[in-house]
N, C-alpha and C positions, 0 to 999 in steps of 0.2 A: 550503565546508566539506568538504574531503576527509578521509575517515576515515584514521587512522594504522594502521600494520600491526598494532599490538597490539589496537586496537578490532576490526579485521576478524578477527584470529585468535580473539578472545574470542567473536565472533558466530558463528563456524563451529563446528558441533557435532562432538563426537567420533563415530567410527563407532558406529551404533546408538543414539545419543542424539537425542532429539527437540528441536526448536528451539522455544523459548518464544514465545508471542505478543508478549511485550515485546521480545525480540530482533528479531523481524520488524518490529515497529512502528519500532524505532530505525533499522533498516536502511533502511526506506522513507523515513524522515526524512532520512537521510544522502543517499540517492539524489536526493530532492527538492531538497535544498539545493545539490547539485552540478549540477543540470540547468538548461538555459536556460528562459526563461519559457514558450515554446510547449510544451515537454515538461511543465513543471510544470502548465500548464493541462490538458493531456490526462490526466495522472495524477490531478488533482483531480476532473475530470469523471467518470472511471471510478469513483473511490471514493465520490463523492456520489450516484451514480445509485440505489443500493439503499436510500437513507435517506429517511425522511419528514421533513417540516418540523420536527416536535417533536424528533426525534433531532438534527437540525441545529442547533436552537436550544440544545440541551444541550451541544454540543461546542464547545470553544474560544471561549467567550463569544459564540456565535451568528454568528461571522464567515462560516460556510459557509451559513447560512440566507439571508443577504443575497444570495449568488450565485444560489441556487436561486430565490428570489422575484423577483429582477431578470430572470432569463432565461426564466422560465416553467417549467412542470412538464414538458412534453413535450420541449422543446428546450433542455436544459441546456447552457449554454456558459459557461465561466469565462474571462473576459478575461485577457489577459497581465498587464495592470497589476494586476488583482485577485490573480492568482497570485503576483505579486511581493510583495504585502502580507501573504502568509501565511508565518509562520515555520515552520521545521522542527518545532518543538515543537507547533505547531498541527496539523501533519500527523501527528505521532506520536499525538496525542490522537484524531484522526480515524480513524486505522488501528486503534487500540484499540477504538473504537466499532464500526467496520465489521466487525471480526473477531467481535464478539459478535452482530451482526445477520445477516451473510452472509459467512462466511469465504471462500467461493468468489470473492467480489469481489476480495479481496486476492490470492488465487491467480491471478486473471485479469490481474494486473499483469505476469505473465510475457509474455504476448502483446504488450502495449503496449511493454514495455521491450525485448524481443527485436526488435521491428520498428523500433526507433529507432536508426539508426546513431550518433547523437550520444550516446545514453545507453548503448548496448551496450558501449562501450569502457571504461567505468569499472570499477574493481575492486569497488566497492560494489554496482554493478548486477549484475555477474557473480555475486557471492556471494548477493545477494538472489534472483536467478533460480534459482540452484542450491537454495537453501533452500526456496523456494516449490514447486519441482517435487518435491523430496523429500517435503515435507509433504503435498502433494496425492496422491502415490503411497501414502504411509502411510495416509492417510485412506481412499483407495479400497480398499486391502488390508484395512483394519479393517472397512469396510462390507461387503466381500465375505465375510469370515469371520463377521461377525454375521448376514448373511442365510443363510449355509449352516447355522449353528448353530440358526437359528430354525425 
């Protein structure tokens, strides 16, 4: 599922515009859909780490809770065949939830995607990395100005 040019253009914000959580979740879903199973597993493992079992049961009909309970709490590993059973819409739902719990976990996808030669070549990945870096910078700048004002 490669995103078309119009979808990518719509996902990219105008200068000074912030990127909505929904746009980011959709981009992660597109990147996930385009990736090979091994990269899908790594992406899911990263997104699942900050969530508890109750959170995982509530997202995407509990599909992610199965992965966590099967592999154990300390050593989360999503098997490639499990990753292939996850739809992009399930990933979008997961990202929406993770952004509510720990937005930094979604921002941390930059490192995973940048370190993957397979994923780094896609337009959707490049756009997602750009958007996440920009959002993290904006959040740090806002945090700095809030601490100065306090």
